[in-house]
C-alpha positions as CSV (number, residue, x, y, z in Angstrom):
1,X,22.9,24.3,68.3
2,X,23.6,26.8,66.2
3,X,21.4,29.8,65.4
4,X,19.9,30.4,62.0
5,X,20.9,33.8,60.6
6,X,17.8,35.7,60.0
7,X,18.4,38.0,56.7
8,X,19.9,33.9,54.7
9,X,16.0,32.6,56.0
10,X,14.8,35.4,54.4
11,X,16.4,35.2,51.2
12,X,15.6,31.5,50.9
13,X,11.4,32.2,51.7
14,X,12.4,34.5,49.1
15,X,14.4,32.7,46.4
16,X,11.6,29.7,47.0
17,X,8.9,32.4,46.0
18,X,10.3,33.3,43.1
19,X,11.2,30.1,41.8
20,X,7.3,29.4,42.2
21,X,6.1,32.5,40.8
22,X,8.2,31.7,37.8
23,X,6.7,28.4,37.5
24,X,3.7,30.1,37.7
25,X,3.9,32.5,34.9
26,X,5.7,30.2,32.4
27,X,2.4,27.8,33.1
28,X,0.4,30.1,31.9
29,X,1.7,31.3,29.3
30,X,2.0,28.1,27.9
31,X,-1.7,27.9,27.8
32,X,-3.0,31.4,27.8
33,X,-0.6,34.4,27.3
34,X,1.2,35.8,30.3
35,X,-0.3,38.5,32.3
36,X,-0.5,42.4,31.4
37,X,0.3,41.8,27.5
38,X,4.1,41.6,28.5
39,X,6.4,39.3,25.1
40,X,8.9,37.1,26.0
41,X,10.7,36.9,22.4
42,X,12.9,34.0,23.2
43,X,9.9,32.3,24.3
44,X,7.7,32.8,22.1
45,X,10.6,31.6,19.3
46,X,10.7,28.7,20.5
47,X,6.7,27.8,20.7
48,X,7.4,28.8,16.6
49,X,9.9,25.8,17.0
50,X,8.2,23.2,18.3
51,X,5.0,24.0,16.2
52,X,7.5,22.9,13.2
53,X,9.2,20.3,15.0
54,X,4.7,19.1,15.1
55,X,4.5,18.7,11.1
56,X,8.0,16.9,10.1
57,X,6.5,14.2,11.0
58,X,8.1,13.0,14.0
59,X,6.2,11.5,16.7
60,X,4.1,13.3,19.1
61,X,2.4,12.2,22.4
62,X,-0.9,11.0,21.8
63,X,-3.5,13.8,20.8
64,X,-5.4,11.8,23.6
65,X,-3.5,13.5,27.0
66,X,-5.3,10.8,29.5
67,X,-4.8,7.8,28.1
68,X,-3.7,5.1,30.7
69,X,-1.3,2.6,30.5
70,X,-2.0,1.0,33.6
71,X,-4.1,-1.7,32.1
72,X,-1.7,-3.1,29.6
73,X,1.0,-3.6,32.5
74,X,-1.6,-5.0,34.3
75,X,-2.7,-7.9,31.8
76,X,1.2,-8.1,31.3
77,X,2.0,-9.0,35.1
78,X,-0.6,-11.3,34.8
79,X,0.6,-13.2,32.2
80,X,4.0,-13.4,34.1
81,X,2.6,-14.1,37.0
82,X,0.3,-16.4,36.7
83,X,-0.2,-17.9,32.8
84,X,0.6,-21.7,33.3
85,X,3.3,-22.3,30.9
86,X,5.9,-19.0,31.0
87,X,7.7,-20.9,28.3
88,X,5.0,-19.5,25.6
89,X,5.6,-16.4,26.8
90,X,8.0,-14.8,24.3
91,X,8.3,-10.8,25.1
92,X,9.3,-10.3,21.2
93,X,6.2,-11.8,20.1
94,X,4.2,-10.1,22.8
95,X,5.3,-6.4,21.7
96,X,4.9,-7.4,18.3
97,X,1.4,-8.3,19.4
98,X,0.3,-5.5,20.3
99,X,1.5,-3.1,18.1
100,X,0.0,-5.7,15.3
101,X,-2.9,-5.0,17.5
102,X,-3.3,-1.6,17.7
103,X,-2.8,-0.8,14.0
104,X,-5.7,-3.6,13.5
105,X,-8.1,-2.0,15.8
106,X,-8.7,0.9,13.2
107,X,-10.2,-1.3,10.9
108,X,-7.9,-0.6,7.6
109,X,-6.9,-3.5,6.5
110,X,-4.2,-1.5,4.6
111,X,-2.7,0.3,8.0
112,X,-0.5,-2.9,9.4
113,X,2.3,-3.6,11.0
114,X,4.8,-6.0,10.0
115,X,7.6,-7.8,12.1
116,X,11.1,-7.8,11.1
117,X,10.6,-11.3,9.3
118,X,7.3,-10.3,7.3
119,X,9.0,-6.8,6.7
120,X,11.8,-8.5,4.8
121,X,9.1,-10.5,2.9
122,X,7.4,-7.3,1.9
123,X,10.8,-5.8,0.5
124,X,11.5,-9.6,-0.8
125,X,7.6,-9.1,-3.3
126,X,8.5,-5.3,-4.6
127,X,11.9,-6.9,-5.6
128,X,10.2,-9.7,-7.6
129,X,11.2,-12.8,-6.4
130,X,9.8,-15.2,-3.5
131,X,8.5,-18.9,-2.8
132,X,4.8,-19.1,-2.9
133,X,2.0,-19.6,-5.4
134,X,2.0,-16.3,-7.3
135,X,-0.6,-14.4,-6.0
136,X,-1.2,-10.4,-4.8
137,X,-3.7,-10.7,-2.1
138,X,-6.3,-7.7,-0.8
139,X,-9.8,-7.5,0.4
140,X,-13.5,-7.3,-1.5
141,X,-16.0,-6.2,1.4
142,X,-13.6,-7.3,3.6
143,X,-13.3,-11.3,3.0
144,X,-9.8,-12.0,1.6
145,X,-9.6,-12.2,-2.3
146,X,-7.0,-12.7,-5.2
147,X,-6.4,-9.3,-6.1
148,X,-4.9,-10.9,-9.3
149,X,-2.6,-14.0,-10.1
150,X,0.9,-13.2,-11.1
151,X,1.6,-14.3,-14.4
152,X,3.3,-17.9,-15.8
153,X,3.1,-18.4,-11.4
154,X,1.4,-21.8,-9.8
155,X,-1.8,-19.4,-9.1
156,X,-1.9,-18.8,-12.7
157,X,-1.5,-22.4,-13.9
158,X,-4.0,-24.1,-11.3
159,X,-6.4,-21.0,-12.9
160,X,-6.9,-18.7,-9.8
161,X,-8.8,-15.6,-11.0
162,X,-9.4,-12.3,-9.7
163,X,-12.0,-11.1,-7.3
164,X,-11.7,-15.2,-6.6
165,X,-12.8,-14.5,-2.8
166,X,-10.6,-17.3,0.0
167,X,-12.6,-19.0,2.1
168,X,-10.4,-20.9,3.7
169,X,-6.9,-22.2,3.3
170,X,-6.1,-25.8,3.9
171,X,-1.6,-26.4,3.9
172,X,-1.2,-30.1,6.2
173,X,2.2,-29.7,6.4
174,X,2.1,-26.2,8.1
175,X,-1.1,-27.8,9.9
176,X,-3.2,-25.3,8.9
177,X,-7.0,-25.8,8.4
178,X,-8.7,-22.8,8.6
179,X,-11.2,-20.1,7.3
180,X,-10.1,-16.8,6.4
181,X,-12.6,-14.9,8.4
182,X,-10.4,-13.1,10.7
183,X,-6.8,-13.1,9.0
184,X,-5.5,-9.9,8.6
185,X,-3.2,-9.7,5.3
186,X,0.2,-9.9,6.8
187,X,-1.4,-13.2,8.2
188,X,-2.7,-14.1,4.7
189,X,0.8,-14.1,3.3
190,X,2.6,-16.1,5.9
191,X,0.1,-18.5,6.0
192,X,-0.3,-18.9,2.0
193,X,3.2,-19.1,1.4
194,X,5.6,-21.8,2.1
195,X,8.4,-24.1,0.9
196,X,9.1,-24.7,-3.0
197,X,6.9,-27.9,-4.0
198,X,4.3,-27.9,-1.1
199,X,0.5,-28.4,-1.3
200,X,-2.2,-26.0,-0.3
201,X,-5.9,-26.0,-1.2
202,X,-7.6,-22.9,-1.4
203,X,-11.6,-22.9,-0.9
204,X,-12.9,-20.3,-3.7
205,X,-16.3,-18.7,-3.9
206,X,-16.3,-17.4,-7.5
207,X,-19.4,-14.7,-9.0
208,X,-21.4,-16.6,-11.4
209,X,-20.1,-20.1,-9.7
210,X,-23.1,-21.8,-7.7
211,X,-21.4,-23.2,-4.2
212,X,-17.7,-23.1,-3.7
213,X,-14.9,-25.2,-4.9
214,X,-11.4,-26.1,-4.0
215,X,-8.2,-25.2,-6.1
216,X,-5.4,-27.4,-5.1
217,X,-1.9,-25.0,-6.0
218,X,1.9,-26.4,-5.2
219,X,4.0,-23.4,-4.1
220,X,7.2,-22.6,-6.7
221,X,9.7,-20.1,-6.5
222,X,8.0,-16.8,-8.5
223,X,10.8,-14.7,-10.2
224,X,8.6,-11.5,-12.0
225,X,9.3,-9.6,-14.6
226,X,7.1,-6.4,-14.2
227,X,7.3,-5.3,-17.7
228,X,7.2,-7.7,-20.5
229,X,7.2,-6.5,-24.7
230,X,6.3,-8.2,-27.4
231,X,5.2,-7.4,-30.5
232,X,2.0,-8.5,-32.7
233,X,0.1,-8.8,-35.8
234,X,-3.6,-9.0,-36.2
235,X,-5.3,-8.2,-39.3
236,X,-2.6,-6.3,-41.1
237,X,-1.8,-5.0,-37.3
238,X,1.5,-4.9,-35.7
239,X,0.9,-3.6,-32.7
240,X,3.5,-3.1,-28.9
241,X,1.6,-5.6,-26.2
242,X,3.4,-3.1,-23.3
243,X,2.5,-5.3,-20.6
244,X,2.9,-4.2,-17.1
245,X,2.8,-6.6,-14.2
246,X,3.4,-5.1,-11.2
247,X,5.3,-1.3,-10.0
248,X,8.5,-2.0,-7.7
249,X,12.2,-1.8,-7.6
250,X,12.8,-3.0,-10.9
251,X,10.1,-1.9,-12.7
252,X,12.0,1.9,-13.7
253,X,14.7,-0.2,-15.9
254,X,12.8,-2.9,-17.1
255,X,10.5,-0.2,-18.7
256,X,13.4,2.5,-20.0
257,X,14.1,-1.0,-21.6
258,X,10.8,-1.8,-24.0
259,X,10.4,1.8,-24.1
260,X,13.9,2.4,-26.4
261,X,12.6,-1.3,-28.3
262,X,9.1,0.9,-29.5
263,X,10.8,4.3,-30.4
264,X,13.3,1.8,-32.3
265,X,10.1,0.4,-34.2
266,X,7.9,3.4,-34.4
267,X,7.8,3.4,-38.2
268,X,6.1,-0.4,-38.2
269,X,3.6,0.2,-35.4
270,X,-0.4,0.8,-35.6
271,X,0.3,1.9,-31.5
272,X,0.9,0.9,-28.3
273,X,-1.5,-1.5,-26.2
274,X,-0.8,-0.5,-23.1
275,X,-1.9,-4.1,-20.8
276,X,-2.3,-3.4,-16.7
277,X,-4.6,-6.2,-16.4
278,X,-3.9,-8.3,-12.9
279,X,-1.4,-5.3,-12.1
280,X,-2.2,-5.0,-8.7
281,X,-0.3,-2.2,-7.9
282,X,2.8,-1.0,-5.9
283,X,4.9,1.9,-6.0
284,X,3.2,5.5,-6.3
285,X,6.3,7.1,-7.4
286,X,6.3,4.6,-10.7
287,X,3.1,5.3,-11.6
288,X,4.0,8.6,-11.8
289,X,7.2,8.0,-14.5
290,X,5.1,5.4,-15.9
291,X,2.2,8.2,-16.7
292,X,4.8,10.6,-17.8
293,X,6.2,8.6,-20.9
294,X,2.4,9.9,-22.4
295,X,1.0,12.9,-20.6
296,X,3.7,15.8,-21.4
297,X,2.3,19.1,-18.6
298,X,-0.1,17.6,-16.5
299,X,-1.8,16.3,-13.4
300,X,-1.7,12.5,-13.4
301,X,-2.4,12.0,-9.2
302,X,-3.5,14.3,-6.8
303,X,-3.2,13.2,-3.3
304,X,-5.5,14.6,-0.2
305,X,-3.3,14.1,3.0
306,X,-4.6,15.0,6.2
307,X,-4.0,18.1,5.9
308,X,-3.9,19.4,2.8
309,X,-3.4,18.4,-1.3
310,X,-0.8,17.8,-3.3
311,X,-1.2,17.3,-7.2
312,X,2.0,15.4,-8.9
313,X,2.6,16.6,-12.2
314,X,3.9,14.5,-15.2
315,X,7.4,14.7,-15.7
316,X,10.2,13.5,-18.3
317,X,9.8,13.5,-21.4
318,X,6.9,11.9,-23.2
319,X,8.7,10.0,-25.2
320,X,5.4,8.0,-26.3
321,X,3.3,11.1,-25.8
322,X,2.6,10.7,-30.2
323,X,1.9,6.8,-30.3
324,X,-1.7,5.8,-30.3
325,X,-2.0,3.9,-27.2
326,X,-5.3,1.9,-25.7
327,X,-5.1,0.5,-21.9
328,X,-6.2,-3.0,-20.8
329,X,-7.6,-3.1,-17.7
330,X,-9.7,-5.7,-15.6
331,X,-10.7,-6.4,-11.8
332,X,-6.8,-7.7,-10.4
333,X,-5.8,-3.5,-11.7
334,X,-5.5,-2.1,-8.8
335,X,-3.8,0.5,-6.7
336,X,-1.1,2.4,-8.6
337,X,-2.1,1.0,-11.7
338,X,-5.8,2.2,-11.9
339,X,-3.7,6.1,-10.9
340,X,-1.9,5.0,-14.5
341,X,-4.8,3.8,-16.1
342,X,-7.1,6.8,-14.6
343,X,-4.5,9.8,-15.8
344,X,-4.5,8.6,-19.4
345,X,-8.1,8.4,-19.7
346,X,-8.4,11.8,-18.5
347,X,-5.5,13.6,-19.9
348,X,-5.2,12.0,-23.0
349,X,-8.9,10.5,-23.9
350,X,-7.4,7.4,-24.1
351,X,-9.7,3.8,-23.9
352,X,-10.1,1.9,-21.1
353,X,-10.9,-1.7,-22.5
354,X,-11.9,-5.1,-20.2
355,X,-13.2,-4.8,-17.1
356,X,-14.1,-2.3,-14.4
357,X,-10.9,-1.8,-12.6
358,X,-10.3,-3.3,-8.2
359,X,-10.8,0.1,-6.9
360,X,-8.3,1.0,-4.2
361,X,-8.4,4.8,-3.5
362,X,-5.8,5.4,-0.4
363,X,-2.2,5.8,-0.3
364,X,0.1,4.2,2.0
365,X,3.4,5.2,2.8
366,X,6.0,2.3,3.9
367,X,8.3,3.8,6.8
368,X,10.5,1.1,8.7
369,X,11.1,1.1,13.1
370,X,13.5,0.4,15.2
371,X,13.3,-3.0,15.3
372,X,13.5,-3.3,11.9
373,X,9.9,-4.1,11.5
374,X,8.0,-1.6,9.5
375,X,4.5,0.0,9.6
376,X,2.3,0.7,6.3
377,X,0.2,4.0,7.2
378,X,-3.3,5.5,4.8
379,X,-1.7,8.4,4.7
380,X,-4.6,9.9,1.7
381,X,-6.7,9.8,-0.8
382,X,-5.4,9.6,-4.4
383,X,-7.8,11.5,-6.7
384,X,-7.9,11.0,-10.6
385,X,-7.0,14.2,-12.6
386,X,-10.7,15.3,-13.2
387,X,-11.3,15.0,-9.1
388,X,-13.0,11.2,-9.1
389,X,-12.3,9.3,-6.4
390,X,-12.6,5.3,-7.0
391,X,-12.0,4.0,-3.9
392,X,-14.7,0.5,-3.7
393,X,-15.8,1.3,-6.9
394,X,-13.5,0.9,-9.4
395,X,-12.7,2.5,-12.8
396,X,-15.6,1.9,-15.6
397,X,-13.9,0.9,-18.8
398,X,-14.7,3.0,-22.2
399,X,-15.5,-0.7,-24.5
400,X,-16.4,-3.7,-21.9
401,X,-14.4,-7.5,-23.4
402,X,-15.4,-10.4,-21.5
403,X,-12.2,-12.9,-21.7
404,X,-13.7,-16.5,-22.4
405,X,-11.6,-19.2,-20.4
406,X,-12.5,-21.5,-23.4
407,X,-10.4,-20.0,-26.2
408,X,-6.8,-19.7,-26.0
409,X,-7.4,-16.3,-27.9
410,X,-6.9,-13.4,-26.1
411,X,-10.3,-11.4,-26.7
412,X,-9.3,-8.4,-24.8
413,X,-5.6,-8.1,-26.0
414,X,-7.0,-8.6,-29.8
415,X,-10.3,-6.3,-29.4
416,X,-7.6,-3.5,-28.1
417,X,-5.6,-3.8,-31.9
418,X,-9.1,-2.9,-33.1
419,X,-9.3,-0.4,-31.6
420,X,-5.7,1.6,-32.9
């Protein structure tokens, strides 16, 4: 057997020791800095770059470094090995369910995961065309509720109202006969939507009405214009009734068109009644764009995030700034519509008429993920220009007016025109 040269062995041992020493020094630098005050500029630069990456929003490992996923894979393996009906184990469904459960465990009903099909449907909502009954859903004290029935939809025609609590849903064709107690928002949308012409029955609790009652609604095609304009005369006054029903994809384009019509009749009208009743919100940016047509140079809304606070100021020409305006709101006015109403009240002293708003004071970021699904993540609180946070509280009105469902008159709108 050939003998190992002593010199070769010595060099090998020295090399190993240097490697080990380098590893120890590197590890110590990462945790507590180099010994003896040594500086390695290229390592410092690397640390700065890593810190900057952490601030870009790219996914990072969990803060709790000892997260153990063994239980997840253990349960997965047990299902694959022992479950009685293996054909029911759909991998994609199981993954979607796991991610949905992770999001739901936070306890924030507005932070959610949407599987690809639901994510596509969510996009259709903001585009303004879908099949269903025509209600925007949310939660009141963790109970599924009607935030607002959309104008001209089966839900409105059937008499559903903002603030109605949906306790039970029955749909014979879809095989649904369930309480809504444990439903997520996504599950509620999926179960309430369905085939055109098919009836779905809601068990409703309404404040001021004794007991519960059922409302049957036949589904239809929902195509919603988000902005409507009508010139109305009352007691010798002509007013521009400007109704905004949501803040979606087409809202800015539709808004610009009706603003041109209002400006063309500027000399003939006493003012604008901006109607945000039953407007459940939508895109954050749209609320700033619309408020900017009234507010020239001021804060529209502030967003207080995880690390900092950002003021969003008005942008544009404030084309409607000099026209007298009042704003109509009710319990169905939520999120982006509350931003507009609050900004016009705080910055310009414009009166709010009707009923107190819904009270949704958080901002969600809508992001696409690699499988075609999407996540809505609460990224901040939005604050009124005066600094107030209205979450779960709503914005109180200056003039409270109750709409009378037994008359054909719109008492709230008429009071708005009177205030002009």
